[in-house]
N, C-alpha and C positions, 0 to 999 in steps of 0.2 A: 445513256451517259450519266456518269456520276454527277449528283447534286453538289456544286461547288459551295453552296451555303451551308452544307451539312458537314460537321467535323469528321475527320476520318475515323473508321471504326476498326476494331480488333475483334476477330473471331476467336472463341475459345470454348471449351467445355467446363461448366462450373456445376458441381454436385451432380453430375450425370446428364446436364441439360446443355444444349448448344445455344450460346448467346453471343451477341454482338454489344461491344461496349465502346465508349470513346477512347480514342488511341492516347489521349493525353492523361497526365497523371499517373497516379501508382494503382498497383493492384488493389491495394485496401480502398482507394477511392472508389474503383470500380465495383468491388464487392458491396460496399456499404451504401455509397451514394447512388451508383447507377442501378444496381440490382436489388437493393434494400436488405441484403442479407446482414443479420445482426449478430452471429456467433463470432466472426473476427472483431476484436476491439481496438479502439485507438487509444493507447495508453501513453505515447511519448510524442506524437504529433508533429512530423513524423521523424524519430531520431533513430529507429532501427535498433532500439536498446532494452525494449522491455518484454518483447516476445508475445504480447498479447494478441496480435494480429496473425500469429504463426498459422498457416494452411498447408496443405500437401500439394506440391506441384509435380505431376507425374510419380507421385508416391514419396516425394522428398520433401522434408520440411522446409518452408521458405517464409521469411519475414516479409509480410505483404506490403507494409507501409513504405519500404525503400526498395521494393521491386517494380520498375517501370511496367506498366501493363503491356506495352508493346513487346517485352521481352518473353511474354508467356503466350503470345500469339499461337494458335493451334495446338495448345497444351491443355492438359486435364488439371482442374484445380479442385480440390476437395477441402471444403471447411468442416468444422466438427459436426455440423448439421447434416453434412452430405456423406459421412461414414456409413458403412453397412450398419443397418438400424441395430443388429444384434451386437455387434462390436460397440457401437456408440453407446448403447443403453448398458452394456456391462461395465463400460469405463465411468459413465454416470453413476451407477450403483456403487462401484469401487470407490470413486472420489468421495461420494456422500457417506458411505459406511464407515470410511477411516478418519473423517473429519478433514479431509485434504481439500475441500473447498468451502471457503467462508462466504465471502460476498459474492464469488463466482465470476469476477471480472477477468482474471488471469487465466482460469482453468481451461476454456476452449482451446487457447493457444498451446497450453501445456499438454492437454490431452493429444493435439495433433502431434506434437513433437515426440511424445512418449509412444503414441502408436506407430509413428514411422520407426522408433527404435525397435520396438517389439516385432514389427514386421521383418526386420533384419535377424531376427532370431535370439535376441536377448531375452533371458529367463528371470524368473523369480530369483531374488537374492543378488542380482548383479547391481548392486547399488552404485559402485563406482561408474558403470555407464550411465546410469540414470543421472547421476550427480553431474557428469560431464555433459549431458544432453542439457541439463537445466542451467548450464552456463549462459545461454542464450535468453534465459527468462529472468524476470523479477517477480516475486510474490512477496508481498508484505505481510499478509495475513498468516499464513500457515507455519511459517518457519521451516519450511522444506521437508521436515522428517516425516509429516503425515503423508506427503507424496510418495515418499518410499514405501510406506504402508500400502498405499493404493496401488503402486506397481506390483507388489508381491501379490495382491488380490487378484489383479488382472493378468498378470503374466504367469501366474500359477494356476489359473483357472479356478481360483477358490472361490467360495460362495460368500458374498457380503453378509454382514451381520442381520439377522432375521429379528423381526418384532420390534424394531426400534420406533419409538414414539416421536415422529418428526414434529408433532405439534410442541411437545415438551423441548425438543431440540431447538426449535424456533425460538422458544421463550428464553431459553439459556443463551442463545445467540445475541437476542435483543438486549439482554441484561449486559453481556460482556462488550457488545459493540456499542451499546448507547444509542441505538436507533432499531426501528422496526426492522426485522431481518427474518428471511425465510431459510429453513433448511431442507432440501430435497434434492433428487437426482436432476430435476430441471435446472436448478440453481447451478449445479456443477457443469451444466451446458451451456451457461451465460445466460440463462433466461430468467434472470432476477429482477427484471423490470426497470434496468438503468434508464436514466432520464433521456438520453440521447438515442436509446434504442426505441423508445416510445413516441418519439416525435413524429408528426405526420410528415409523410414524403414531400409534400408541397410546401412545407414551412420555409419561411425565409430564415437566413442563416446569419447571425451576428457574431463577430469576433472584436476584441479590443484592438483599437487603431493605435498608432504612435503618437497621437495628440491627446490621448486621455479619454477619447470617446469611444464609439462603437461603430464599426464598418458592417454594413448590411448588404447582402447579396442573395440573388436568387438561388444559388448553389453555394457549397462550401468552397469551391474554387474561385468563384466570384468574391465571396467574402474575404478569402485569403488575399486575393490580389488587391482588394479595396483596402485591407487593413495594412498592406505592406509588411506582412509577417516576414521576419528574418529568423533563419534557423538558429538555435541557441548553440553555444559551444561551452566546452570544459575548459577552464583556466588551468594553468600550470602552476598557479600559486597554491600552496598549501592552507588549508583552513587555519585560522589562529584565534585563540581565545582572546575576546575583546576587552576583558576586564582584568584587573590586578587583584592578587589576593591581598586582603587588608593585613597590614602588619601585626605581629603578634606572636607569642611563644606557643605555636599550634602544635598538637600532635598529628595533625593531619591536615593537608591543603588540596583544594580541588578547584580546576578552571575548567570550564566547557565552552564549546563553540556555538555557533548558530547551528541549528540541526532543523532539517526538513522532515515534515511528518511522512511524506512519501507514500501517501496513498496512491494506488494505481489508477483509478478511475479520475480523469481530469474533471474540474467542476463543469457541470451541464445542467441546463434546464430548458423547458420550453412552456409557452402559455398561449392560450386562445385569447383574443381580444374580450376583455371583461371578465376572463376566468381567473382561475387559481394557478399559480405556476407550479410545475412538477418540482418536487424537492430534489435537490441534488445528493441527498442521502437516501437514494430510493432502496438500496439493498446493503446498507453498512454505514458505520459511523465515522469512517475516515479518521479514526484516532483523536476526535475532536478538531480535525483541521479544517472541516467546512461549516462549522456552527455560524460563521459570520460571512458566508459566501455571499457575493452580491449577485449571483446569476440569476436568481429567482425574480427578485425585484426588477432586475434589467429586462428580464424576459416579458414580464408583465407590462412595464412602460412602453416598450418597443411593440409589443402586440397592440396595444391601445392606439399607439401613434400611426402604425401602418395599416391597422385594420385587418391584420392576418396572423395566422400562428407564427411565432418566432422561435427559432433554436438559438440558445445563447450558449457558446463554448468558449472555455479558457484553454488555449493552447498550452502544452506542457511548459514553456517558457514563462507564460503569464501565471501559471499556477505557483512558480518558484518566485517570480517577482512580487506578486501580490498577496500570496497565501501566508497565514501566520506561521511562525517557526516557534520551535522550543525556545524559551529565553534563556540566553547563557548565564552562567553564574561564575562567581569566584569567591571562595570562602575558606576559613580556618576555623578549626574548633579543638578543644581540648578533651580529655578523657572523661571529664564531668559532664559533658554536653554543652558547655559554654562555648561561644565563638561568635563570628561575624560571617554573615552570607549575604554578599552583593549579588544583586540581579538586575539585569537590563529592566527598566521599569515597565511593568506589565500588570493591569488590573487584575487583584485576586491573588497574586503571587505570595504577598507578604502573609495573607491569611493562611494559604495553603502550606507555607513553611511553618507558621506558628502553630499549626494543627498537630504536627509530629515533632517539632524541636523548638519548644518555648524557650530554651535557653539560648537560642541563636538570635542575635540582633539582626535585623534585616535591613539593609541599605539598598534602596532603589536608584539606579543610576541612569541617566540619559545618554544612550549611545545612538550615533547614526547607524541605521540597519534596517532590514525589512521588518514587517509587523511580527508582533509576538502575541502569544496567547496562552492564558493558563488553563484553557480548555483542553489543550493537548495532553495526552496520557500521562497522568500523574506529574505534571509540570510543576516545579518548584518542591513540593514534598518528597519527590523521589531523590532529588539531589541533596536534600537535607538529610534523609535516611542513609544516602551513600556516605556523605561527610562525616557524620556521626559514627557510622560503622567502622570507617578508617581510624577515627580518633580512638574509638575504645578497642579496636583490635579484634573485634567479634561481631557477629551478626545474630541476632535473635529473631523471632517471629517478627514479620512485618505487617502492620494493620492498615489498611486503606481507610484514611480518616472520613472519606465522603461515603463509601459503600460497604465497608465492613469486613470485606474479604481479608483472609490472613494468608501469608505464604512465608515459607522457609526455603532456603536454597543453600547449595554448596556445589563447588566444582571439585571433583574427586575421580582420579583414574580416568581422565580424558572424557569425563561425561559430566552433564549439568544435571544435578537431582533437585526435584522440586517437590514440595508437599503444600497442598492448599486445603484450606477450609472455606467453603462457599455456600454453607447452608445445605438446603436440598439441591443437589447437583442437577435435578431434572434429566439430564441426559449426558452421561459421563463422556462419550464420544466427543461431543460439542465442546465441554468444559475442558477437556484434556487438549483438544485442538487450539483454542483460544490461548490456553496458558502456554502451550509449546510455542505459539507465534509470539507471545509476550516475552518469553524467554530469549527466543532468537533476536527480537528487537533490542532487549538489553544488552546482549552480548555485541551486537552491531553498534549500539551507541557508544559503549565503552571502547571498543577497539578501532572502529574505522569511519564513524559517521561525522561529517562536518561539512559546512558550505564556506567558500572562500568569499568574504565580504570585505570591500574595501574601506578605506577611512571615511569616504563620504557615505557610506552606507549601501553602496550598490552591489548586489549579488553577481558573482561571476561565474559560478557554477550553475548552468542552466539545463544541462543534460541529467536525465534520470540515473545514469551510471555513474555521475559525479557525486551523488549523495552519499556513497560509501557503504551501501547496504551489503550486509555479509552474504556471501554466496553460498549456494548448497555445499560445494566442495570445502568450504571452510567452516561449516556450521557442525559442531560436535553432536552426539546423540543427546537427546533430552528426555529424561525420564520424568514423569509427572504422577505423584501419588495423590489421589483424591481422599481427604480425610471424611470420617463418618461424623461430620458435624451436624446438629440439629437447627430447626429453625427455618425461616424462609430463605429462598435463593438469594445470594449476595455476589456482587461482581468480585471476582478473584484475580482476573488477568493484570489489572493495575498493579495489585499489591505483588504479583509474581515478577512484573516488570521491574519494580524497585528491588526486590529481594535478590534477583539475579544480577542486576546491575551492582549492588553492593558486594554480593558474594564474588563476582568477577574482579571487581577492583581490589578487594582484600586479597584474593589469590594472587594477584599481579605485584602485590606490595604496595598498593596505593600510590602510583605515580601521579604527580600533580596535574598534568594537562591531559585533557582528552581532545580527540581521539588518541589512544595510547598507541596505536599500531601493533597491539598484541595479536597473536595468532592462537586459535583455540584447537587446531588440529596440525 
């Protein structure tokens, strides 16, 4: 007789092994929580919008977080780890060799998607098919173009680059990412040591509750129920710049919106009682968006309080509500570099602006809205570079005032062309990958990124697709030339971000309000 106290189970095959899992919940819950498989990642918690949890179900790509596990009863599920080892390792080598994996959070899902496409017969050079397949995914780091390179290596059975110094590549990745970061085929398979992947299986789980505290459960399902988690939605309201341009006879005017850093790995940490919490920056810098993340200290406190290891997770909706945004600006400038730049009050913004534009008077304004941070990629000084570029009608070399990297950029013939001076490049593949990702982020910022925030300061865009990140099908080719500069290695991707944003705005004729709605392809 069945045990009535035991939850109903579903039988299926996972990575070649027959298993039984709880029939409640999603396929992703079954894979990560019941079976402890860490290749599928939870990036949108669960909105079915980022593709990080993609697996193969009977050979077909499927987003696991919105697939009820009962729907796959009796079927075969293959994660990135469960692919034929020869195929899996070839993919990992191709992704690593082309710089198509940086933090490695999104690549296991992308790998499954592209392997499903390759198995259908798509070949090297079929970039249109790859870009269409990538519509189911978001990748914030790589700018999509390097994934096409990896596809060509894999689908063409070409040999990955030989003799690459992965230690030097890791050093360059850490410089560009602002946090310790590894480069290897292992990272491309999602084995970068992310905080939630390394948590003990028997750890308690803590999520933010709706009263400003933390709900703790024995399982993720229990914590979600106790927290009263409500699925986030996307508003129909368009993002709106919250500041007005100061009056004046300006040659150029600029207004920007609230912008989400949009890192794919949600904030996570865990801690043993009396221990040191695991950093939420386990294999990537999150573009400065996690520098003040509370999850580590919360994990430490709750572990001491409960006398057990505790995992602390921010669902995607809470990352959007609580995480710092790029501070909106509104300004005007003349061709001599004089003007006024208003910015939502953010510690460090005035200093960042003054470092590149001493002729701009900075006005800090208190506006209801989500938290902001000057730690986010080139915040403040990139906006100043953009505004002065529009006012002068030309773009010269952009110098990162903090890290010393130099970049030049132009949009011509449907391509983005970038030249960087980064001191010793250490590893050209890694440097090019980070610069490509920064160029993509800049194009996305100018054309489509913004959050709807109401007059009371509440964010209404809570889904990852509502951030406006530029899709693969909309991203033009990006050419990166690495200059032969001397000296120690310097971060260059922030300078690329500012230079490409300025070049893109100039290319569009300098419309005042961002996002501009421009199309690049």
